[in-house]
DRENDO-1510 file (C-alpha; in Angstrom, 1 decimal, always signed):
<recs>
REC; n; res; u; v; w
REC; 1; MET; +139.0; -160.3; +120.7 .
REC; 2; ALA; +139.3; -156.5; +121.0 .
REC; 3; GLU; +135.8; -156.1; +119.5 .
REC; 4; MET; +134.5; -158.6; +122.0 .
REC; 5; ASP; +136.2; -156.7; +124.9 .
REC; 6; ASP; +134.6; -153.4; +123.7 .
REC; 7; LYS; +131.2; -155.0; +123.7 .
REC; 8; LEU; +131.7; -156.4; +127.2 .
REC; 9; PHE; +132.9; -153.1; +128.5 .
REC; 10; GLU; +129.9; -151.3; +127.0 .
REC; 11; THR; +127.6; -153.9; +128.5 .
REC; 12; LEU; +129.2; -153.7; +132.0 .
REC; 13; ARG; +129.0; -149.9; +132.0 .
REC; 14; MET; +125.3; -150.1; +131.3 .
REC; 15; VAL; +124.6; -152.3; +134.3 .
REC; 16; ALA; +127.3; -150.9; +136.7 .
REC; 17; PRO; +126.6; -149.4; +140.2 .
REC; 18; GLY; +125.4; -145.9; +139.9 .
REC; 19; THR; +123.1; -146.5; +136.9 .
REC; 20; ASP; +119.3; -146.7; +137.1 .
REC; 21; LEU; +119.4; -150.1; +135.5 .
REC; 22; TYR; +121.7; -151.5; +138.2 .
REC; 23; GLU; +119.4; -150.2; +140.9 .
REC; 24; GLY; +116.4; -151.8; +139.3 .
REC; 25; LEU; +118.2; -155.1; +138.9 .
REC; 26; GLU; +119.3; -155.0; +142.6 .
REC; 27; ASN; +115.7; -154.4; +143.7 .
REC; 28; ILE; +114.6; -157.4; +141.7 .
REC; 29; LEU; +117.4; -159.5; +143.0 .
REC; 30; ARG; +116.6; -158.6; +146.7 .
REC; 31; ALA; +112.9; -159.3; +146.1 .
REC; 32; ARG; +113.7; -162.7; +144.6 .
REC; 33; THR; +111.0; -162.3; +141.9 .
REC; 34; GLY; +113.3; -163.2; +138.9 .
REC; 35; ALA; +113.1; -161.3; +135.6 .
REC; 36; LEU; +113.9; -161.5; +131.9 .
REC; 37; ILE; +114.9; -158.2; +130.4 .
REC; 38; VAL; +115.9; -157.4; +126.8 .
REC; 39; VAL; +117.9; -154.1; +126.3 .
REC; 40; GLY; +117.2; -153.4; +122.6 .
REC; 41; ASP; +114.3; -152.2; +120.4 .
REC; 42; SER; +115.5; -153.5; +117.0 .
REC; 43; GLU; +113.0; -155.1; +114.6 .
REC; 44; GLU; +114.6; -158.5; +115.3 .
REC; 45; VAL; +113.7; -158.1; +119.0 .
REC; 46; LEU; +110.2; -156.8; +118.5 .
REC; 47; ALA; +109.5; -159.7; +116.0 .
REC; 48; LEU; +110.1; -162.2; +118.8 .
REC; 49; CYS; +107.6; -160.5; +121.2 .
REC; 50; ASP; +104.1; -161.9; +121.6 .
REC; 51; GLY; +101.4; -160.2; +123.6 .
REC; 52; GLY; +102.1; -158.2; +126.8 .
REC; 53; PHE; +101.6; -154.5; +127.5 .
REC; 54; LYS; +102.9; -151.6; +125.4 .
REC; 55; ILE; +104.1; -149.0; +127.9 .
REC; 56; ASP; +106.8; -146.7; +126.3 .
REC; 57; THR; +107.6; -144.8; +129.5 .
REC; 58; GLU; +110.7; -143.5; +131.2 .
REC; 59; MET; +112.7; -146.3; +132.8 .
REC; 60; ARG; +112.9; -145.9; +136.6 .
REC; 61; PRO; +114.3; -148.5; +139.0 .
REC; 62; THR; +111.0; -148.8; +140.9 .
REC; 63; SER; +109.0; -149.2; +137.7 .
REC; 64; LEU; +111.4; -152.0; +136.5 .
REC; 65; TYR; +111.0; -153.7; +139.9 .
REC; 66; GLU; +107.2; -153.6; +139.9 .
REC; 67; LEU; +106.9; -154.8; +136.3 .
REC; 68; ALA; +109.2; -157.7; +137.0 .
REC; 69; LYS; +106.6; -159.1; +139.3 .
REC; 70; MET; +104.7; -160.3; +136.2 .
REC; 71; ASP; +105.8; -163.5; +134.5 .
REC; 72; GLY; +106.6; -162.1; +131.0 .
REC; 73; ALA; +109.7; -160.4; +129.7 .
REC; 74; ILE; +110.4; -156.6; +129.8 .
REC; 75; VAL; +111.8; -154.9; +126.7 .
REC; 76; LEU; +113.9; -151.7; +127.2 .
REC; 77; SER; +115.2; -149.2; +124.6 .
REC; 78; ARG; +118.8; -149.7; +123.4 .
REC; 79; ASP; +120.0; -147.1; +125.8 .
REC; 80; ALA; +118.0; -148.5; +128.7 .
REC; 81; LYS; +116.3; -145.1; +129.2 .
REC; 82; ARG; +112.7; -146.2; +128.4 .
REC; 83; ILE; +110.5; -149.3; +129.1 .
REC; 84; LEU; +108.8; -150.3; +125.9 .
REC; 85; LEU; +107.0; -153.6; +126.7 .
REC; 86; ALA; +106.2; -155.6; +129.8 .
REC; 87; ASN; +104.8; -159.0; +130.4 .
REC; 88; THR; +105.5; -160.0; +126.8 .
REC; 89; GLN; +106.4; -163.5; +125.7 .
REC; 90; LEU; +109.6; -164.0; +123.8 .
REC; 91; ILE; +109.6; -166.7; +121.1 .
REC; 92; PRO; +113.1; -167.2; +119.8 .
REC; 93; ASN; +114.1; -169.9; +117.3 .
REC; 94; PRO; +114.0; -173.2; +119.2 .
REC; 95; LEU; +116.6; -174.7; +116.9 .
REC; 96; ILE; +119.3; -172.4; +118.4 .
REC; 97; PRO; +121.4; -174.6; +120.7 .
REC; 98; SER; +121.4; -173.8; +124.4 .
REC; 99; MET; +123.2; -175.4; +127.3 .
REC; 100; GLU; +121.1; -173.6; +129.9 .
REC; 101; THR; +118.7; -175.6; +132.0 .
REC; 102; GLY; +116.0; -173.1; +133.2 .
REC; 103; THR; +113.3; -171.9; +130.7 .
REC; 104; ARG; +114.1; -168.2; +131.4 .
REC; 105; HIS; +117.9; -168.7; +130.8 .
REC; 106; ARG; +117.4; -170.8; +127.7 .
REC; 107; THR; +115.1; -168.1; +126.3 .
REC; 108; ALA; +117.6; -165.4; +127.2 .
REC; 109; GLN; +120.5; -167.1; +125.5 .
REC; 110; ARG; +118.5; -167.8; +122.4 .
REC; 111; VAL; +117.2; -164.3; +122.1 .
REC; 112; ALA; +120.7; -162.9; +122.6 .
REC; 113; VAL; +122.2; -165.2; +119.9 .
REC; 114; GLN; +119.4; -164.5; +117.5 .
REC; 115; THR; +119.3; -160.7; +117.9 .
REC; 116; GLY; +122.8; -159.8; +119.1 .
REC; 117; GLU; +121.2; -157.6; +121.8 .
REC; 118; LEU; +121.8; -157.6; +125.6 .
REC; 119; VAL; +119.5; -159.9; +127.4 .
REC; 120; ILE; +119.5; -160.0; +131.3 .
REC; 121; SER; +118.2; -163.0; +133.1 .
REC; 122; ILE; +117.7; -162.9; +136.9 .
REC; 123; SER; +117.4; -166.3; +138.5 .
REC; 124; GLN; +114.6; -166.5; +141.1 .
REC; 125; ARG; +116.1; -169.5; +142.9 .
REC; 126; ARG; +119.8; -168.9; +142.7 .
REC; 127; ASN; +119.6; -165.1; +143.0 .
REC; 128; VAL; +122.1; -164.5; +140.2 .
REC; 129; ILE; +122.2; -161.9; +137.4 .
REC; 130; THR; +123.3; -163.4; +134.1 .
REC; 131; LEU; +124.1; -161.2; +131.0 .
REC; 132; TYR; +123.8; -162.6; +127.5 .
REC; 133; ARG; +125.0; -160.7; +124.4 .
REC; 134; GLY; +125.4; -162.5; +121.1 .
REC; 135; SER; +127.1; -165.7; +121.9 .
REC; 136; SER; +128.8; -164.3; +125.1 .
REC; 137; LYS; +127.6; -165.0; +128.6 .
REC; 138; TYR; +128.7; -163.1; +131.8 .
REC; 139; ILE; +127.6; -163.5; +135.4 .
REC; 140; LEU; +127.5; -160.4; +137.5 .
REC; 141; HIS; +129.1; -160.7; +140.9 .
REC; 142; ASP; +128.5; -158.8; +144.1 .
REC; 143; VAL; +130.4; -155.5; +144.4 .
REC; 144; SER; +132.4; -156.6; +147.4 .
REC; 145; VAL; +133.6; -159.7; +145.4 .
REC; 146; ILE; +134.6; -157.6; +142.4 .
REC; 147; LEU; +136.4; -155.1; +144.6 .
REC; 148; ALA; +138.4; -157.8; +146.3 .
REC; 149; LYS; +139.4; -159.2; +142.9 .
REC; 150; ALA; +140.3; -155.8; +141.6 .
REC; 151; ASN; +142.6; -155.1; +144.6 .
REC; 152; GLN; +144.2; -158.5; +144.2 .
REC; 153; ALA; +144.8; -157.7; +140.5 .
REC; 154; LEU; +146.3; -154.3; +141.4 .
REC; 155; GLN; +148.8; -156.1; +143.7 .
REC; 156; THR; +149.7; -158.5; +140.9 .
REC; 157; LEU; +150.1; -155.5; +138.5 .
REC; 158; GLU; +152.5; -153.8; +140.9 .
REC; 159; LYS; +154.7; -156.9; +141.1 .
REC; 160; TYR; +154.7; -157.4; +137.3 .
REC; 161; LYS; +155.5; -153.7; +136.8 .
REC; 162; SER; +158.4; -153.9; +139.2 .
REC; 163; VAL; +159.8; -156.8; +137.2 .
REC; 164; LEU; +159.2; -154.9; +133.9 .
REC; 165; GLU; +161.2; -151.9; +135.3 .
REC; 166; GLU; +164.1; -154.2; +136.2 .
REC; 167; VAL; +164.1; -155.7; +132.7 .
REC; 168; LEU; +164.0; -152.2; +131.0 .
REC; 169; THR; +166.8; -151.0; +133.3 .
REC; 170; ASN; +168.9; -153.9; +132.3 .
REC; 171; LEU; +168.0; -153.4; +128.6 .
REC; 172; THR; +169.1; -149.7; +128.9 .
REC; 173; ALA; +172.4; -150.7; +130.5 .
REC; 174; VAL; +173.3; -153.2; +127.7 .
REC; 175; GLU; +172.2; -150.7; +125.1 .
REC; 176; PHE; +174.9; -148.3; +126.3 .
REC; 177; GLU; +177.4; -151.1; +126.1 .
REC; 178; ASP; +176.1; -152.1; +122.7 .
REC; 179; LEU; +175.6; -155.7; +123.9 .
REC; 180; VAL; +171.9; -156.1; +123.4 .
REC; 181; THR; +170.7; -159.6; +122.4 .
REC; 182; ALA; +167.4; -160.6; +120.9 .
REC; 183; MET; +166.5; -162.3; +124.2 .
REC; 184; ASP; +166.9; -159.0; +126.1 .
REC; 185; VAL; +164.5; -157.3; +123.6 .
REC; 186; ALA; +162.0; -160.1; +123.5 .
REC; 187; THR; +161.9; -160.3; +127.3 .
REC; 188; ALA; +161.2; -156.6; +127.6 .
REC; 189; ILE; +158.3; -156.8; +125.1 .
REC; 190; GLN; +157.0; -159.9; +126.8 .
REC; 191; ARG; +156.9; -158.2; +130.2 .
REC; 192; ALA; +155.3; -155.1; +128.9 .
REC; 193; GLN; +152.6; -157.2; +127.3 .
REC; 194; MET; +152.0; -159.1; +130.6 .
REC; 195; VAL; +151.6; -155.8; +132.5 .
REC; 196; PHE; +149.3; -154.5; +129.7 .
REC; 197; ARG; +147.1; -157.6; +129.9 .
REC; 198; ILE; +146.7; -157.4; +133.7 .
REC; 199; SER; +145.6; -153.7; +133.3 .
REC; 200; LYS; +142.9; -154.8; +130.7 .
REC; 201; GLU; +141.6; -157.2; +133.3 .
REC; 202; ILE; +141.4; -154.5; +135.9 .
REC; 203; GLU; +139.6; -152.2; +133.4 .
REC; 204; LYS; +136.9; -154.8; +133.2 .
REC; 205; TYR; +136.5; -154.8; +137.0 .
REC; 206; ILE; +136.4; -150.9; +136.9 .
REC; 207; CYS; +133.6; -151.1; +134.3 .
REC; 208; GLU; +131.7; -153.6; +136.5 .
REC; 209; LEU; +132.2; -151.5; +139.6 .
REC; 210; GLY; +130.9; -148.3; +138.1 .
REC; 211; THR; +130.8; -145.5; +140.7 .
REC; 212; GLU; +132.4; -147.9; +143.2 .
REC; 213; GLY; +135.5; -148.2; +141.1 .
REC; 214; ARG; +136.9; -144.7; +141.3 .
REC; 215; LEU; +139.8; -145.5; +143.6 .
REC; 216; VAL; +140.7; -148.6; +141.6 .
REC; 217; SER; +140.7; -146.5; +138.4 .
REC; 218; MET; +143.0; -143.9; +140.0 .
REC; 219; GLN; +145.5; -146.5; +141.1 .
REC; 220; LEU; +145.5; -148.2; +137.7 .
REC; 221; GLU; +146.1; -144.9; +135.9 .
REC; 222; GLU; +149.0; -144.2; +138.2 .
REC; 223; LEU; +150.6; -147.6; +137.7 .
REC; 224; MET; +150.2; -147.6; +133.9 .
REC; 225; VAL; +151.8; -144.3; +133.1 .
REC; 226; ASP; +153.9; -144.7; +129.9 .
REC; 227; ILE; +153.8; -148.6; +130.1 .
REC; 228; GLU; +152.3; -149.1; +126.6 .
REC; 229; ASP; +154.6; -146.4; +125.2 .
REC; 230; GLU; +157.6; -148.2; +126.6 .
REC; 231; GLY; +156.6; -151.4; +124.8 .
REC; 232; LEU; +156.0; -149.6; +121.5 .
REC; 233; LEU; +159.3; -147.8; +121.7 .
REC; 234; VAL; +161.2; -151.1; +122.3 .
REC; 235; ILE; +159.5; -152.5; +119.2 .
REC; 236; ARG; +160.3; -149.3; +117.2 .
REC; 237; ASP; +163.9; -149.6; +118.3 .
REC; 238; TYR; +164.4; -153.2; +117.3 .
REC; 239; LYS; +162.0; -154.3; +114.6 .
REC; 240; SER; +163.9; -155.2; +111.4 .
REC; 241; ALA; +164.0; -152.9; +108.4 .
REC; 242; GLU; +162.3; -155.7; +106.4 .
REC; 243; GLU; +159.3; -155.9; +108.8 .
REC; 244; LYS; +156.6; -153.8; +107.1 .
REC; 245; ARG; +154.1; -153.7; +110.0 .
REC; 246; THR; +154.2; -150.6; +112.2 .
REC; 247; PRO; +155.1; -150.9; +115.9 .
REC; 248; GLU; +151.4; -150.3; +116.8 .
REC; 249; GLU; +150.3; -153.2; +114.5 .
REC; 250; ILE; +152.9; -155.5; +116.0 .
REC; 251; TRP; +151.8; -154.5; +119.6 .
REC; 252; LYS; +148.2; -155.1; +118.7 .
REC; 253; MET; +149.0; -158.5; +117.2 .
REC; 254; LEU; +150.9; -159.5; +120.3 .
REC; 255; SER; +148.0; -158.5; +122.5 .
REC; 256; LYS; +145.8; -161.1; +120.7 .
REC; 257; TRP; +148.3; -163.9; +121.3 .
REC; 258; SER; +147.5; -166.6; +123.8 .
REC; 259; SER; +149.4; -166.7; +127.1 .
REC; 260; GLU; +151.4; -169.8; +125.8 .
REC; 261; ASP; +152.5; -168.0; +122.7 .
REC; 262; LEU; +153.6; -164.9; +124.6 .
REC; 263; LEU; +155.9; -167.0; +126.8 .
REC; 264; ASP; +157.8; -168.1; +123.6 .
REC; 265; LEU; +160.5; -165.6; +123.2 .
REC; 266; ASN; +161.3; -167.0; +119.7 .
REC; 267; LEU; +157.9; -166.1; +118.5 .
REC; 268; ILE; +158.3; -162.5; +119.7 .
REC; 269; THR; +161.7; -162.3; +118.0 .
REC; 270; ARG; +160.1; -163.6; +114.8 .
REC; 271; ALA; +157.3; -161.0; +115.1 .
REC; 272; LEU; +159.9; -158.3; +115.0 .
REC; 273; GLY; +161.2; -159.6; +111.7 .
REC; 274; HIS; +164.3; -161.5; +113.1 .
REC; 275; GLY; +165.0; -165.2; +112.9 .
REC; 276; GLY; +163.0; -167.3; +115.3 .
REC; 277; SER; +165.4; -170.2; +115.8 .
REC; 278; MET; +166.9; -171.1; +119.2 .
REC; 279; ASN; +170.3; -169.6; +118.4 .
REC; 280; SER; +168.7; -166.3; +117.2 .
REC; 281; LEU; +167.9; -165.3; +120.7 .
REC; 282; GLU; +171.7; -164.8; +121.2 .
REC; 283; THR; +171.9; -162.6; +118.1 .
REC; 284; LEU; +173.2; -159.1; +118.9 .
REC; 285; LEU; +170.9; -156.3; +117.9 .
REC; 286; THR; +171.6; -152.6; +117.8 .
REC; 287; PRO; +168.9; -150.1; +119.1 .
REC; 288; ARG; +167.9; -147.1; +117.0 .
REC; 289; GLY; +167.6; -145.0; +120.1 .
REC; 290; PHE; +163.9; -143.9; +120.2 .
REC; 291; ARG; +163.3; -145.2; +123.8 .
REC; 292; THR; +166.6; -143.9; +125.2 .
REC; 293; LEU; +166.3; -140.5; +123.6 .
REC; 294; SER; +162.7; -140.2; +124.9 .
REC; 295; LYS; +164.0; -140.1; +128.4 .
REC; 296; ILE; +165.8; -136.8; +127.8 .
REC; 297; PRO; +163.6; -134.0; +129.2 .
REC; 298; ARG; +162.0; -131.6; +126.7 .
REC; 299; LEU; +163.1; -133.5; +123.6 .
REC; 300; PRO; +160.1; -133.7; +121.2 .
REC; 301; MET; +159.5; -136.9; +119.2 .
REC; 302; PRO; +160.0; -135.1; +115.8 .
REC; 303; VAL; +163.5; -134.1; +116.9 .
REC; 304; ILE; +164.2; -137.7; +118.1 .
REC; 305; GLU; +163.0; -139.0; +114.7 .
REC; 306; ASN; +165.4; -136.5; +113.0 .
REC; 307; LEU; +168.3; -137.8; +115.1 .
REC; 308; VAL; +167.6; -141.4; +114.4 .
REC; 309; GLU; +167.1; -140.7; +110.7 .
REC; 310; THR; +170.5; -138.9; +110.6 .
REC; 311; PHE; +172.6; -141.3; +112.6 .
REC; 312; GLY; +170.7; -144.6; +112.3 .
REC; 313; THR; +171.6; -146.2; +115.6 .
REC; 314; LEU; +172.0; -145.2; +119.3 .
REC; 315; PRO; +175.8; -146.0; +119.4 .
REC; 316; ARG; +176.4; -143.5; +116.5 .
REC; 317; ILE; +174.3; -140.9; +118.4 .
REC; 318; LEU; +176.4; -141.5; +121.5 .
REC; 319; ASP; +179.6; -141.1; +119.6 .
REC; 320; ALA; +178.4; -137.9; +117.7 .
REC; 321; SER; +180.1; -134.6; +118.7 .
REC; 322; ILE; +178.1; -131.5; +119.7 .
REC; 323; GLU; +178.8; -130.1; +116.2 .
REC; 324; GLU; +177.4; -133.1; +114.5 .
REC; 325; LEU; +174.3; -133.1; +116.7 .
REC; 326; ASP; +173.9; -129.3; +116.1 .
REC; 327; ALA; +173.8; -130.0; +112.4 .
REC; 328; VAL; +170.6; -132.0; +112.7 .
REC; 329; GLU; +167.4; -130.2; +111.9 .
REC; 330; GLY; +165.6; -128.9; +115.1 .
REC; 331; ILE; +168.7; -129.1; +117.2 .
REC; 332; GLY; +170.7; -126.0; +118.1 .
REC; 333; GLU; +173.9; -125.9; +120.2 .
REC; 334; VAL; +172.1; -125.6; +123.5 .
REC; 335; ARG; +169.9; -128.6; +122.7 .
REC; 336; ALA; +172.9; -130.6; +121.4 .
REC; 337; ARG; +174.7; -130.0; +124.8 .
REC; 338; ALA; +171.5; -131.0; +126.6 .
REC; 339; ILE; +171.3; -134.2; +124.6 .
REC; 340; LYS; +175.0; -135.1; +125.4 .
REC; 341; GLU; +174.5; -134.4; +129.1 .
REC; 342; GLY; +171.2; -136.1; +129.3 .
REC; 343; LEU; +172.6; -139.3; +127.7 .
REC; 344; ARG; +175.6; -139.2; +130.0 .
REC; 345; ARG; +173.4; -139.0; +133.1 .
REC; 346; PHE; +171.0; -141.6; +131.9 .
REC; 347; ARG; +173.9; -144.0; +131.2 .
REC; 348; GLU; +175.4; -143.5; +134.6 .
REC; 349; GLN; +172.0; -144.1; +136.3 .
REC; 350; ALA; +171.3; -147.2; +134.2 .
REC; 351; LEU; +174.6; -148.8; +135.1 .
REC; 352; ILE; +174.1; -148.0; +138.8 .
REC; 353; ASP; +170.5; -149.4; +138.8 .
REC; 354; GLN; +171.3; -152.5; +136.6 .
REC; 355; HIS; +170.1; -155.8; +138.1 .
REC; 356; LEU; +172.7; -158.4; +137.6 .
</recs>
């Protein structure tokens, strides 16, 4: 799934507003001439080409528009910087199944499946740009439509982030009381994943918007500060000692789950290496303290790791005296006092902000 997303993002960037290819496609769309364009010069592609004109010239939007007036296909270099062939006939394997109806779209889909390259089909009647790459198909929408969807997704992201912050605040409060249940942990991870998934959807819109997506990109960046880190730190705090996967591997695995699986808190608990039965959600868990300690200003992660390795759990770190903290490698008396004071303030704030 991640590999498919990477290919989609790469494809959308290539045809996004601000690129010469996008301008050429827009010209063809407005002229209603239709076109079939292959972006790729591999041996597999060239083997499917029959006849036409060998051009091998720099790709300009106007040139692409003029050449699209001819019936045949246009072949561009892999980076879409040069026009290699024009008015050529593409002859893909006819046995490759296709659900498309028009000849141009059927050919485009078969060439994409056979070669794995990007094939662009512009419908003369429907005035639609369709992208094919491998077995994937994607229809390009008007910039105004994408922008409206992106803004709607940003509003959704804000709401989900607000809920996530409430869940994390509640988790922090029960951590200081040493009353954390598996349900609290699983809910926090679930919410962090939901926010992360919405952000990936917005990233797709940003790729498709190209130069028109700068403001959306800035808003997304501001909203997503430290969100993935929060999820990883929760996993690092609560995954069982028997669970051999790293927090990053667990997070990546969760990101591949279906929406239905992500809603099942038992499955998330099991992914952390704890029992997945109904009653296990009420099991009390003790945090190691990575996430809480990361909230203390100017406390580097290597020092946090030394603290957790020395004391084992957050309650023991909270109970430690300044002398005991001072004895940990990387912590002097000044830093030990700063840790005690930082934890005290964080605890007071969490209990005030707790959503009951």
